[in-house]
C-alpha positions in Angstrom: 14.8 -0.7 6.6 16.4 -3.4 4.4 15.3 -4.5 1.0 13.4 -7.5 3.1 11.1 -5.1 4.9 8.8 -5.1 1.6 7.8 -8.3 0.2 7.1 -7.6 -3.2 4.9 -10.2 -5.2 2.3 -10.6 -8.0 -0.8 -12.3 -7.7 -2.2 -12.6 -11.5 -1.9 -8.8 -12.9 -2.1 -7.9 -9.4 1.3 -6.6 -6.9 0.8 -7.0 -3.3 3.3 -5.3 -1.1 3.5 -6.6 2.2 4.9 -3.9 4.6 6.2 -6.5 7.6 7.9 -3.7 9.8 5.7 -3.1 12.8 6.8 0.6 13.0 7.2 2.9 10.2 8.6 6.0 11.3 12.1 6.5 10.4 12.4 8.9 8.0 14.7 7.1 6.2 13.0 3.8 6.1 10.1 5.9 4.4 12.0 7.2 1.5 13.2 3.5 0.6 9.3 2.3 0.9 8.4 5.4 -1.3 11.3 4.9 -3.5 10.4 1.3 -4.0 6.9 1.6 -4.5 6.9 4.3 -6.6 9.2 2.1 -9.2 6.0 -0.2 -9.5 4.1 2.6 -11.2 7.0 4.1 -12.7 9.5 1.5 -13.9 6.9 -1.4 -14.1 3.4 0.1 -15.2 1.7 -1.8 -12.6 -1.8 -0.8 -12.5 -2.8 -2.4 -9.4 -1.5 -2.5 -6.0 -2.3 -3.6 -3.1 -0.1 -2.3 0.3 -0.6 -5.2 2.7 -0.7 -3.1 6.1 -1.5 -6.8 8.8 1.7 -6.5 10.6 2.1 -2.7 10.7 1.1 -1.3 14.1 2.8 2.1 13.9 2.9 4.9 10.9 4.2 8.0 10.3 2.2 10.9 9.1 5.0 10.7 6.4 4.1 8.0 5.0 0.4 9.4 4.4 2.4 11.6 1.9 4.5 8.8 0.0 1.0 6.6 0.1 -1.0 9.7 -1.6 1.9 10.4 -4.2 2.1 6.4 -4.8 -2.3 7.0 -5.6 -1.6 9.6 -7.7 1.4 7.8 -9.7 -0.9 5.0 -10.2 -4.1 7.1 -11.2 -1.9 9.1 -14.0 -2.0 5.4 -15.7 -5.5 4.5 -15.0 -4.2 2.6 -11.6 -5.6 2.5 -8.2 -3.7 1.8 -5.3 -5.9 -0.5 -2.2 -4.7 -0.5 1.3 -5.6 -4.3 3.2 -5.5 -5.1 7.0 -4.8 -1.2 8.3 -5.6 -1.6 12.0 -8.7 0.7 12.9 -6.5 2.8 14.7 -4.4 3.6 11.8 -7.2 4.5 9.5 -7.6 7.7 11.8 -5.3 9.7 10.2 -6.6 8.8 6.9 -10.2 10.0 7.9 -9.0 13.2 9.2 -7.3 13.9 6.7 -9.9 13.0 4.4 -7.3 10.7 2.4 -10.2 7.6 3.6 -12.1 9.1 0.0 -9.1 8.6 -1.6 -7.9 5.0 -0.9 -10.2 1.7 -0.9 -9.4 0.0 2.6 -9.9 -4.0 3.2 -10.2 -6.0 6.1 -7.3 -8.5 4.1 -5.7 -8.6 1.2 -7.5 -11.4 0.0 -10.7 -8.7 0.0 -8.7 -6.6 -1.6 -7.7 -9.1 -4.5 -11.4 -10.1 -4.9 -11.8 -6.4 -5.6 -9.4 -6.0 -8.3 -11.3 -9.6 -9.4 -8.6 -12.0 -8.4 -10.0 -14.9 -6.5 -7.8 -17.0 -4.7 -8.3 -21.0 -4.2 -7.7 -22.3 -1.0 
């Protein structure tokens, strides 16, 4: 996974992370994603994070572990992580493991941003 496989930008006070790989299965790629996501909380103290999965078609269960750690890090500084654009079939592992109670899911990035109080002008 190269650094361009995540697009990270700020919209107002929310950090939006777009995962652009269709398949997130490789252990090294997941480790890199984790490191970059944790840095958002650890180094930048980002409290509002939207993860946009709209381009992702396959994920590894190892990625769930990264997301759990990210959410816990965000919650430790009174923040939270929202998940946008995750395909319905990819929500199943979240439901089975009851992680659907830990995260808020949104149909798209715009809906997640709106829940954080950010309205996009169209």
